N, C-alpha and C positions, 0 to 999 in steps of 0.2 A: 420489733426491728425500729433501728434508728433512721432517720432522713437521707444519711448518707448512703448505707446500704439499701434502700429503698431504689436510690439514684442508678445505684449498681445492677440491680435486677430488673429495673423497668427500661425498655427502648423506647427512644423518643423519635418515631418516626415523622417526618414533615408530609403533608399532602401533595406540595411540590416547590421547586426551586425556582429562584430568580435569575436567568442567565445576562448578567449586567451588560455582555459585548463591550463595544467601543463607548468612551467618555469625551463630551466635548468637542468632536471633529464634526466639522462646517463639511455639508456635501458626502456625508459617509455612504447614501444612496447608492454614488458611483463606484463604489468598492464593490456594495453587494450584487450591483450590475455585471461588473468584471469579473467576480468569482461565476457569474451565471453561464458569461460566455465560456469562462474554462470549464465549465459542467458540460454546457454541451459539444465543446471540441472533445472531450475526454469519453462522453459517450459513443459519439461519433468514431474517433480512434481506435478506440480499443474495441467496439462492436465489429467495425468494418475489419480489425486485425483479426479477430476471432473467427467471423465468417470468412476468409480467406483460407485460413487454418483448417477450418471444418470442411470447406468443401475442395479444398486441392488436396487430394489422396498422396502427392509427393511429400505434404508438407506432415504426414500424421508418424511424425519420429519423434524418438525421446526430445531431441533440442526442442522442438516445437509445441510440444506438449509443457515445456517448461514457460516458454513465451507465451501461451495460450493459458495457463495458471495465473501467470504476472499480471495480463491483460484481464484476468476475472477478476484478479483481487485490486487491480487499479480501478475499474468500472463500480465493484461491489464498495470500494472504501469512499468514493467520489459521493456514491449513492448514499452511502448510509449519513454522510456529511453534508454536502452541498445546500439539498432540496429543504432539511431541516434547518439549516444557518439561514436560508435566503426565507422560511415562511417565520423564522423569530425574530429578525431583525428586519426585512423588507416591509412585512405587514405587523410588526409591533406585538407579537406573541412570544413574549418572552420567559410567562411562565411553563415550567414544564413537570409534567406529572412526576414524583418521586421514581416510581417503576420505569416511568419512560426514559428518565434521566439515567438510568443504570443502564438500559436496553442500547441506550443511546453511547453511552460509555465503551461497554462491551464490544459492538460492532466495529467503531471507528479504531479501537484498539486492534481488536481482530485481525482486519484487514491492514492495517498497518504493519502489524508482526507476521502476516501472510508475505506482504510485499518483500518484507528485509529478508525471509529464510527463501523466498524462491531464488532472489539473488545469488545465494550461497549454493542452491541446488543447480545452477546456473553454472557458477564458477566451479563445481566438481564434474559439469560435463564439458567445459572447456580445459580443466585438467589431465583429464583422461585421454582427450582428442590430441594433445599436445605430449604428453609424457610419456602415453602407451598407445601410438595410432593403429598398431596391429592390433593390439586388444579392443580398441574402443567397442565395435560392432558387439564382441561378447562379454562388456563389462556393461555398457548403457544401452539398456534395453528399456521397452517401453514399460516393462514390467518392474523393473527396479526403480524407474525413475517413478513410475506409479506410485509404487510404496513408499517414495521418499517425501513427494508430496502428500499422501494421503497420510504422513505421519506428523507432518507439518501443520498440518490442518488439526489434526487430533491433539497432538502438543500444545499449539496454541489456544485451542477452545477451550482444554481442560484447563490449564493455568490460568487464564483469563477469566473462567467461570468463578475459579479460587478467589482471585483477585476481587472481582465484584460480587461477589459472596459476603466478603469480609465487610462489605459497607454496611452488610446487615445488620452488624452487632453494634453498629455506633448509633449515639443518640447525637439528634439534632436540636439543641434548646437553644441556641443564638440565632447568628446572623445565619441566611437561607441565600442569600447572594453569592453567586459563584460569576467571579470574574473573569469570565472567558467567553467565548463563542459557543464551546461545547460542556459537554459534563466532563472536563477532565477527569482524571482520578484524584491527582494530588490536591487540586482546590478543592474537590469535594468530600475528603477524609479529613482535609483541615479545618473544615466547619463544625467538626462534631467536638462533642463537650466531655465526652468519656476517654480513655484510653485509646490511642491509634497507633501504638508503636508497630503491632501486627500488621497494621496498613502501610507503614512507614517502609518496614522491612520486605513486604510485598512488592511495593513500588520499586525498591533498589534491585530487587531480583526480576522484574519485569523488564527492567531498564537495561538490565546487565544482557538480560537475553535476548532481549529486539534491538536493542541498538549496539552494543558493547561487543557479543560474541561474533555476530553476522561479519562486520566490515574485517573482525580479527582472523576469523577462519578465510575469508576471500584474500585477505593480505597475503596470509600462510600460502593458499592455493598459487599466485602469483610470484610468491619467492621460490614454488618448484616449478613451474612453469617458466622462470627467468634462467633456472640452471638449467633446464631442459632446450632451450633455445640456443645458450652458448654453446652448446654440444653440436648444435647443425653449421657446418662449414660453411655452405651456400649464403651469402645475405639475403638472395631473392627468395630461397624457403622461410627466411627468418621472418622476412617482412609479411610473407602470406600468413605465415602461422600466427603474429601478430594483430593481422590485419583481422583474424577469424574471433579476437579476443577483444578487437577495439570497441564493438557495440556495447559488450557486456563491460567495460569500464566506463562507458560513456552514462548507462542505465546506475550501474553502482554510485557516480558521482552526484548525478542528479539525484538519488534516493538520498545518502548517506552523507554528502559534503553540508548543505540545509539544515538536516539534524543535529549533526555534530557543532558546526556552529551556533545554531540555536541553543543547545547545551551550555556550550563555553561561555555565551554570554550572560545567559541566566544564572550560570553558577558564580562569574568572575564578578559582574555588578548589579545593582540594583534594578534592573529594566524595568521602564514604563510600562503598566497594565496594556496599552495603547500599540504601544512598539511590539508586546510581545504577542497580542493576540494577530498583526499584523504578519510576524515572525511564522508563527504557527500556523495559521490557516495557509500560506504560500507553502511551507512546509511539506502541507498533507494533501494540497492538491495539486500544485505544479508538476510535479512529478509524475503523477497518473497521465497528466496530459501529454507531457512530453513523451513517455515511453514509447508508444506507437507509433510516433513521429519519427522516431529513432530508427525501428524496426521496418515502418512500413516503406519510408523514404530511401533507407541507406542497406537494408536489406537485399542483397541480388536474388536471391532465392524468391523473397516474397514479392517484388518487384515484377519478377517474371510471373510467376502464379497469378497476382493481378490482373496481368495484360494477358493471361492464357482465359480469365474466368470473362473478360470483357469480349476479346476472338469469339470465344465459344457461344456468347450471348448473339453477336453480331451473326455470326455462322446460324445460330436459331433463330433470326429474325428474316434472314434472306431468306430461309429455306421454309418458313412460313407463308411468305410471299409468292415465292413460287409455287408452292403447292397449293394455295389460295388462286392463283393464276390458271393453274391447271384444272381445277375444281369449274372454273368460272366458263372454260374451254370446252 
């Protein structure tokens, strides 16, 4: 067997990769402290929103099942990314074991994909609510939304399992430095010294499935919604109908605009690694922090439900005090 054939049949797996992160930026630790602050707000905001939805029975509706799923994806996505990022760069532990690198890649991409497709499910809910209002409760049920969300989880998990497992067929016999803040899929497979054409193909398919198809589907639903709104004679009714979509449109803009801008900048020019890291890190962390703020502070149902929870707590406290006084007498 010749040396070339030997190289083709032997896979060289590294023990670990090195995450390079930022290079030559003074006071970069302040940026990591900022990300820590973002993570704390993300956990508090999404945790609070999930708790309100769980405690208030009036919010156990298909619409809020979707909001709960988005909050869960936001919370898990930030948890998959930020603590490890802080551990790597704030405490200078930049080496990451090969298997841990693949797990890191999988979970960051998984929850990013779930955020994307949850917004599509939310668009479906708004489409039926405005275009078929009389049939809304018969079409959009807890079971239907549950199946849609479960399908998203199963499909994205399966696709990303294939994507990450394909890394295992690569040999790494050169540089092991990943020029990013996490094990970014393209940056890892580009380090391989054997044929990575299948990885490139899967990368494009994944990019198309997570970043391109969802905004196209959302745009199509809003075309249908716009046509339906034009048929409504009253301007007041139009405004009320549009208001029910406004929160969803804000969430879509918060999530997709940074990703699309980041992709266009990366394709159109040779972006500096430091600028790419800042763009990517903010794109993956800021939407998860802002989403619960949009829903908790702007949605009347959530605000009213929050007030009810606090009122209930005050009543329970008052009742306990009265019972204590009575028992003492």
